[in-house]
LUMLUM-577059 format. One record per residue: residue in three letters; y, x, z negated of N, C-alpha, C, CB in turn. Coordinates in nm, 4 decimals. Glycine has a CB too. Layout:
<rs>
aa / n_y / n_x / n_z / ca_y / ca_x / ca_z / c_y / c_x / c_z / cb_y / cb_x / cb_z
ALA / Y / X / Z / Y / X / Z / Y / X / Z / Y / X / Z
...
</rs>
This chain:
<rs>
aa / n_y / n_x / n_z / ca_y / ca_x / ca_z / c_y / c_x / c_z / cb_y / cb_x / cb_z
MET / -6.1702 / -8.8099 / -12.4970 / -6.0441 / -8.7963 / -12.4253 / -6.0222 / -8.6486 / -12.3940 / -5.9249 / -8.8547 / -12.5083
PRO / -6.0121 / -8.6118 / -12.2688 / -5.9913 / -8.4706 / -12.2345 / -5.8509 / -8.4260 / -12.2710 / -6.0163 / -8.4471 / -12.0852
ALA / -5.8375 / -8.2965 / -12.2899 / -5.7058 / -8.2395 / -12.3188 / -5.6157 / -8.2571 / -12.1972 / -5.7170 / -8.0892 / -12.3575
PRO / -5.4846 / -8.2724 / -12.2186 / -5.3929 / -8.2813 / -12.1044 / -5.4082 / -8.1597 / -12.0140 / -5.2468 / -8.2936 / -12.1526
ASP / -5.3805 / -8.1807 / -11.8868 / -5.3945 / -8.0754 / -11.7876 / -5.3219 / -7.9482 / -11.8310 / -5.3415 / -8.1228 / -11.6529
GLY / -5.3927 / -7.8371 / -11.8380 / -5.3333 / -7.7094 / -11.8730 / -5.3225 / -7.6827 / -12.0218 / -5.2000 / -7.7007 / -11.8138
TRP / -5.3484 / -7.7835 / -12.1057 / -5.3318 / -7.7663 / -12.2505 / -5.4242 / -7.6587 / -12.3053 / -5.3576 / -7.8980 / -12.3229
THR / -5.5486 / -7.6551 / -12.2592 / -5.6431 / -7.5574 / -12.3128 / -5.6021 / -7.4148 / -12.2761 / -5.7844 / -7.5863 / -12.2611
LYS / -5.5215 / -7.3981 / -12.1734 / -5.4707 / -7.2663 / -12.1385 / -5.3474 / -7.2324 / -12.2222 / -5.4374 / -7.2597 / -11.9887
THR / -5.2736 / -7.3344 / -12.2632 / -5.1511 / -7.3149 / -12.3396 / -5.1797 / -7.2947 / -12.4873 / -5.0581 / -7.4329 / -12.3207
CYS / -5.2677 / -7.3741 / -12.5397 / -5.2956 / -7.3719 / -12.6833 / -5.4464 / -7.3650 / -12.7036 / -5.2353 / -7.4974 / -12.7548
THR / -5.4983 / -7.2447 / -12.7065 / -5.6436 / -7.2263 / -12.7115 / -5.6995 / -7.2259 / -12.8528 / -5.6809 / -7.0981 / -12.6435
ASP / -5.6186 / -7.2064 / -12.9522 / -5.6636 / -7.1986 / -13.0904 / -5.6180 / -7.3238 / -13.1656 / -5.6095 / -7.0701 / -13.1589
PRO / -5.7116 / -7.4068 / -13.2136 / -5.6730 / -7.5298 / -13.2845 / -5.5816 / -7.5036 / -13.4044 / -5.7974 / -7.6030 / -13.3313
ARG / -5.5996 / -7.3910 / -13.4726 / -5.5126 / -7.3599 / -13.5867 / -5.3704 / -7.3334 / -13.5402 / -5.5662 / -7.2385 / -13.6642
LEU / -5.3582 / -7.2663 / -13.4256 / -5.2258 / -7.2422 / -13.3694 / -5.1603 / -7.3743 / -13.3305 / -5.2346 / -7.1484 / -13.2474
CYS / -5.2367 / -7.4616 / -13.2700 / -5.1839 / -7.5932 / -13.2319 / -5.1352 / -7.6691 / -13.3554 / -5.2918 / -7.6758 / -13.1576
ALA / -5.2150 / -7.6674 / -13.4619 / -5.1754 / -7.7350 / -13.5851 / -5.0481 / -7.6741 / -13.6422 / -5.2880 / -7.7282 / -13.6885
ALA / -5.0352 / -7.5423 / -13.6347 / -4.9153 / -7.4756 / -13.6847 / -4.7929 / -7.5136 / -13.6017 / -4.9345 / -7.3234 / -13.6838
ILE / -4.8098 / -7.5242 / -13.4703 / -4.6985 / -7.5630 / -13.3831 / -4.6529 / -7.7044 / -13.4176 / -4.7395 / -7.5540 / -13.2335
VAL / -4.7466 / -7.7957 / -13.4325 / -4.7126 / -7.9335 / -13.4689 / -4.6432 / -7.9357 / -13.6045 / -4.8392 / -8.0228 / -13.4716
ASP / -4.6923 / -7.8562 / -13.6995 / -4.6315 / -7.8492 / -13.8317 / -4.4850 / -7.8068 / -13.8209 / -4.7093 / -7.7514 / -13.9216
ARG / -4.4548 / -7.7083 / -13.7362 / -4.3166 / -7.6625 / -13.7206 / -4.2299 / -7.7711 / -13.6573 / -4.3117 / -7.5347 / -13.6355
PHE / -4.2866 / -7.8478 / -13.5650 / -4.2100 / -7.9559 / -13.5029 / -4.1776 / -8.0670 / -13.6017 / -4.2864 / -8.0131 / -13.3850
THR / -4.2616 / -8.0863 / -13.7004 / -4.2402 / -8.1947 / -13.7956 / -4.1723 / -8.1485 / -13.9241 / -4.3716 / -8.2596 / -13.8290
PHE / -4.1570 / -8.0180 / -13.9450 / -4.0943 / -7.9646 / -14.0660 / -3.9486 / -8.0089 / -14.0735 / -4.1040 / -7.8103 / -14.0691
ASN / -3.9067 / -8.0557 / -14.1874 / -3.7699 / -8.1041 / -14.2119 / -3.7314 / -8.2247 / -14.1273 / -3.6720 / -7.9934 / -14.1862
GLY / -3.8277 / -8.2927 / -14.0700 / -3.8037 / -8.4223 / -14.0114 / -3.7454 / -8.4381 / -13.8735 / -3.7228 / -8.4878 / -14.0945
PRO / -3.7397 / -8.3363 / -13.7834 / -3.6853 / -8.3634 / -13.6508 / -3.7777 / -8.4515 / -13.5660 / -3.6592 / -8.2330 / -13.5790
SER / -3.9049 / -8.4505 / -13.5999 / -4.0003 / -8.5370 / -13.5305 / -4.1067 / -8.5788 / -13.6299 / -4.0640 / -8.4651 / -13.4069
ARG / -4.1813 / -8.6831 / -13.5918 / -4.2891 / -8.7272 / -13.6793 / -4.4096 / -8.7624 / -13.5930 / -4.2450 / -8.8489 / -13.7669
PRO / -4.5280 / -8.7418 / -13.6475 / -4.6467 / -8.7797 / -13.5713 / -4.6671 / -8.9306 / -13.5763 / -4.7712 / -8.7071 / -13.6251
THR / -4.7121 / -8.9868 / -13.4684 / -4.7451 / -9.1283 / -13.4619 / -4.8764 / -9.1412 / -13.3851 / -4.6301 / -9.2115 / -13.3940
PRO / -4.9655 / -9.2294 / -13.4269 / -5.0952 / -9.2401 / -13.3583 / -5.0788 / -9.2799 / -13.2121 / -5.1847 / -9.3418 / -13.4296
SER / -5.1642 / -9.2235 / -13.1276 / -5.1661 / -9.2625 / -12.9861 / -5.2306 / -9.3999 / -12.9751 / -5.2430 / -9.1573 / -12.8985
ALA / -5.2265 / -9.4566 / -12.8577 / -5.2805 / -9.5915 / -12.8365 / -5.4275 / -9.6009 / -12.8759 / -5.2639 / -9.6324 / -12.6905
ASP / -5.5056 / -9.4966 / -12.8484 / -5.6479 / -9.5031 / -12.8812 / -5.6784 / -9.4489 / -13.0213 / -5.7278 / -9.4258 / -12.7779
ARG / -5.5742 / -9.4078 / -13.0931 / -5.5846 / -9.3612 / -13.2316 / -5.6675 / -9.2333 / -13.2495 / -5.6441 / -9.4697 / -13.3153
ARG / -5.6992 / -9.1638 / -13.1412 / -5.7753 / -9.0389 / -13.1538 / -5.6847 / -8.9166 / -13.1569 / -5.8742 / -9.0261 / -13.0393
ALA / -5.5592 / -8.9376 / -13.1324 / -5.4648 / -8.8261 / -13.1320 / -5.3337 / -8.8753 / -13.1907 / -5.4440 / -8.7687 / -12.9878
HIS / -5.2454 / -8.7837 / -13.2157 / -5.1116 / -8.8189 / -13.2610 / -5.0109 / -8.7652 / -13.1604 / -5.0837 / -8.7628 / -13.4037
LEU / -4.9098 / -8.8425 / -13.1377 / -4.8004 / -8.8018 / -13.0508 / -4.6802 / -8.7716 / -13.1394 / -4.7671 / -8.9124 / -12.9443
LEU / -4.5979 / -8.6780 / -13.0972 / -4.4762 / -8.6487 / -13.1712 / -4.3621 / -8.7299 / -13.1126 / -4.4437 / -8.4973 / -13.1680
VAL / -4.2892 / -8.7984 / -13.1990 / -4.1706 / -8.8730 / -13.1577 / -4.0522 / -8.8216 / -13.2379 / -4.1897 / -9.0271 / -13.1778
LEU / -3.9354 / -8.8237 / -13.1775 / -3.8158 / -8.7770 / -13.2465 / -3.7747 / -8.8773 / -13.3537 / -3.7005 / -8.7543 / -13.1466
THR / -3.7367 / -8.8257 / -13.4678 / -3.6769 / -8.9085 / -13.5715 / -3.5292 / -8.9257 / -13.5374 / -3.6960 / -8.8451 / -13.7142
GLU / -3.4580 / -9.0019 / -13.6171 / -3.3141 / -9.0169 / -13.5953 / -3.2451 / -8.8804 / -13.6040 / -3.2532 / -9.1153 / -13.6988
GLN / -3.2869 / -8.7991 / -13.7013 / -3.2317 / -8.6642 / -13.7154 / -3.2620 / -8.5814 / -13.5909 / -3.2886 / -8.5947 / -13.8412
GLY / -3.3838 / -8.5930 / -13.5398 / -3.4213 / -8.5198 / -13.4187 / -3.3401 / -8.5645 / -13.2985 / -3.5691 / -8.5376 / -13.3900
GLN / -3.3148 / -8.6938 / -13.2861 / -3.2345 / -8.7442 / -13.1748 / -3.0918 / -8.6918 / -13.1830 / -3.2345 / -8.8977 / -13.1735
LEU / -3.0361 / -8.6863 / -13.3046 / -2.9016 / -8.6312 / -13.3223 / -2.8978 / -8.4832 / -13.2847 / -2.8546 / -8.6500 / -13.4673
THR / -3.0005 / -8.4090 / -13.3259 / -3.0073 / -8.2666 / -13.2940 / -3.0145 / -8.2455 / -13.1428 / -3.1289 / -8.2019 / -13.3628
VAL / -3.0964 / -8.3229 / -13.0749 / -3.1080 / -8.3123 / -12.9288 / -2.9744 / -8.3461 / -12.8638 / -3.2196 / -8.4061 / -12.8751
ALA / -2.9074 / -8.4503 / -12.9107 / -2.7776 / -8.4889 / -12.8540 / -2.6747 / -8.3771 / -12.8733 / -2.7270 / -8.6198 / -12.9192
GLU / -2.6743 / -8.3152 / -12.9914 / -2.5815 / -8.2043 / -13.0172 / -2.6104 / -8.0863 / -12.9251 / -2.5905 / -8.1596 / -13.1643
GLN / -2.7364 / -8.0540 / -12.9077 / -2.7722 / -7.9417 / -12.8214 / -2.7369 / -7.9702 / -12.6759 / -2.9211 / -7.9107 / -12.8338
ARG / -2.7578 / -8.0941 / -12.6324 / -2.7214 / -8.1299 / -12.4951 / -2.5708 / -8.1199 / -12.4742 / -2.7697 / -8.2717 / -12.4620
ALA / -2.4937 / -8.1630 / -12.5740 / -2.3478 / -8.1543 / -12.5637 / -2.3030 / -8.0081 / -12.5572 / -2.2807 / -8.2255 / -12.6835
ARG / -2.3637 / -7.9230 / -12.6390 / -2.3298 / -7.7804 / -12.6353 / -2.3640 / -7.7195 / -12.4998 / -2.4034 / -7.7048 / -12.7468
LEU / -2.4814 / -7.7540 / -12.4484 / -2.5221 / -7.7015 / -12.3182 / -2.4280 / -7.7503 / -12.2090 / -2.6666 / -7.7425 / -12.2860
ALA / -2.3925 / -7.8788 / -12.2121 / -2.3018 / -7.9336 / -12.1110 / -2.1667 / -7.8635 / -12.1169 / -2.2839 / -8.0853 / -12.1305
ALA / -2.1156 / -7.8392 / -12.2377 / -1.9866 / -7.7705 / -12.2518 / -1.9952 / -7.6283 / -12.1965 / -1.9425 / -7.7676 / -12.4002
HIS / -2.1059 / -7.5616 / -12.2237 / -2.1227 / -7.4254 / -12.1735 / -2.1309 / -7.4247 / -12.0208 / -2.2488 / -7.3610 / -12.2339
ILE / -2.2045 / -7.5174 / -11.9656 / -2.2162 / -7.5251 / -11.8195 / -2.0809 / -7.5573 / -11.7573 / -2.3207 / -7.6314 / -11.7785
MET / -2.0083 / -7.6529 / -11.8159 / -1.8764 / -7.6886 / -11.7621 / -1.7821 / -7.5692 / -11.7667 / -1.8161 / -7.8066 / -11.8406
ALA / -1.7866 / -7.4936 / -11.8754 / -1.7012 / -7.3748 / -11.8863 / -1.7385 / -7.2718 / -11.7801 / -1.7126 / -7.3126 / -12.0270
SER / -1.8694 / -7.2564 / -11.7569 / -1.9149 / -7.1594 / -11.6568 / -1.8749 / -7.2014 / -11.5161 / -2.0664 / -7.1422 / -11.6646
LEU / -1.8816 / -7.3311 / -11.4882 / -1.8521 / -7.3800 / -11.3536 / -1.7031 / -7.4009 / -11.3281 / -1.9249 / -7.5089 / -11.3299
SER / -1.6217 / -7.3961 / -11.4330 / -1.4790 / -7.4258 / -11.4167 / -1.4085 / -7.3276 / -11.3231 / -1.4105 / -7.4247 / -11.5518
SER / -1.4622 / -7.2078 / -11.3106 / -1.3984 / -7.1097 / -11.2218 / -1.4522 / -7.1164 / -11.0783 / -1.4186 / -6.9692 / -11.2772
TRP / -1.5528 / -7.1979 / -11.0546 / -1.6071 / -7.2120 / -10.9197 / -1.5157 / -7.3017 / -10.8364 / -1.7511 / -7.2699 / -10.9239
PRO / -1.5112 / -7.2788 / -10.7072 / -1.4402 / -7.3725 / -10.6199 / -1.5054 / -7.5109 / -10.6314 / -1.4415 / -7.3225 / -10.4712
PRO / -1.4266 / -7.6190 / -10.6331 / -1.4814 / -7.7537 / -10.6554 / -1.6000 / -7.7896 / -10.5664 / -1.3738 / -7.8547 / -10.6345
GLY / -1.5958 / -7.7567 / -10.4423 / -1.7067 / -7.7904 / -10.3531 / -1.8367 / -7.7224 / -10.3929 / -1.6719 / -7.7532 / -10.2113
GLU / -1.8287 / -7.5981 / -10.4372 / -1.9499 / -7.5252 / -10.4771 / -2.0102 / -7.5825 / -10.6048 / -1.9185 / -7.3767 / -10.4968
ALA / -1.9258 / -7.6152 / -10.7007 / -1.9762 / -7.6717 / -10.8259 / -2.0422 / -7.8069 / -10.8005 / -1.8621 / -7.6863 / -10.9286
GLU / -1.9832 / -7.8897 / -10.7171 / -2.0406 / -8.0206 / -10.6858 / -2.1732 / -8.0050 / -10.6110 / -1.9415 / -8.1043 / -10.6022
ALA / -2.1792 / -7.9110 / -10.5172 / -2.3036 / -7.8864 / -10.4438 / -2.4125 / -7.8362 / -10.5385 / -2.2804 / -7.7843 / -10.3301
PHE / -2.3759 / -7.7469 / -10.6283 / -2.4723 / -7.6967 / -10.7262 / -2.5267 / -7.8117 / -10.8106 / -2.4073 / -7.5898 / -10.8167
ALA / -2.4382 / -7.8979 / -10.8597 / -2.4812 / -8.0116 / -10.9423 / -2.5728 / -8.1048 / -10.8630 / -2.3586 / -8.0898 / -10.9947
ARG / -2.5390 / -8.1304 / -10.7391 / -2.6208 / -8.2182 / -10.6542 / -2.7605 / -8.1584 / -10.6324 / -2.5511 / -8.2415 / -10.5178
HIS / -2.7652 / -8.0293 / -10.6016 / -2.8949 / -7.9647 / -10.5771 / -2.9762 / -7.9503 / -10.7053 / -2.8743 / -7.8272 / -10.5135
LEU / -2.9095 / -7.9253 / -10.8165 / -2.9810 / -7.9173 / -10.9443 / -3.0408 / -8.0531 / -10.9803 / -2.8864 / -7.8690 / -11.0567
ARG / -2.9645 / -8.1588 / -10.9600 / -3.0165 / -8.2938 / -10.9852 / -3.1380 / -8.3200 / -10.8964 / -2.9065 / -8.4010 / -10.9598
ARG / -3.1289 / -8.2849 / -10.7696 / -3.2411 / -8.3049 / -10.6775 / -3.3622 / -8.2226 / -10.7212 / -3.2004 / -8.2673 / -10.5337
PHE / -3.3384 / -8.0976 / -10.7617 / -3.4473 / -8.0098 / -10.8060 / -3.5187 / -8.0678 / -10.9282 / -3.3930 / -7.8695 / -10.8383
THR / -3.4407 / -8.1178 / -11.0251 / -3.5039 / -8.1681 / -11.1478 / -3.5689 / -8.3041 / -11.1273 / -3.4012 / -8.1773 / -11.2597
LEU / -3.5150 / -8.3867 / -11.0368 / -3.5734 / -8.5197 / -11.0156 / -3.6865 / -8.5197 / -10.9139 / -3.4666 / -8.6159 / -10.9708
ASP / -3.6774 / -8.4334 / -10.8133 / -3.7759 / -8.4344 / -10.7051 / -3.8615 / -8.3084 / -10.7001 / -3.7060 / -8.4520 / -10.5735
GLY / -3.8251 / -8.2062 / -10.7747 / -3.8929 / -8.0775 / -10.7643 / -4.0052 / -8.0605 / -10.8644 / -3.7947 / -7.9672 / -10.7819
LEU / -4.0129 / -7.9442 / -10.9200 / -4.1217 / -7.9082 / -11.0103 / -4.1345 / -7.9987 / -11.1313 / -4.1036 / -7.7689 / -11.0563
PHE / -4.0240 / -8.0536 / -11.1784 / -4.0244 / -8.1294 / -11.3031 / -4.0375 / -8.2793 / -11.2824 / -3.8996 / -8.1010 / -11.3796
ALA / -4.0551 / -8.3212 / -11.1582 / -4.0660 / -8.4649 / -11.1285 / -4.1973 / -8.5206 / -11.1794 / -4.0534 / -8.4904 / -10.9775
</rs>
């Protein structure tokens, strides 16, 4: 099974990769689970990890809302529309 596209450029040292995975699983925010072919492990969020992500998203949303509250309504709505389009259809699609 080849490495995911770009992975060998991102994580060139297997020890570094193992250390990164170790940090992701430390104290339980995620846990490794075997991939379908059992040759690799995928990280999945634990319940604690899902709660942490939800808290961070809420904090980010509150910060964004506070930042946009001083914008004229039309500009904030246009920004939200274009950001949604960028994230759904752009680089991250």
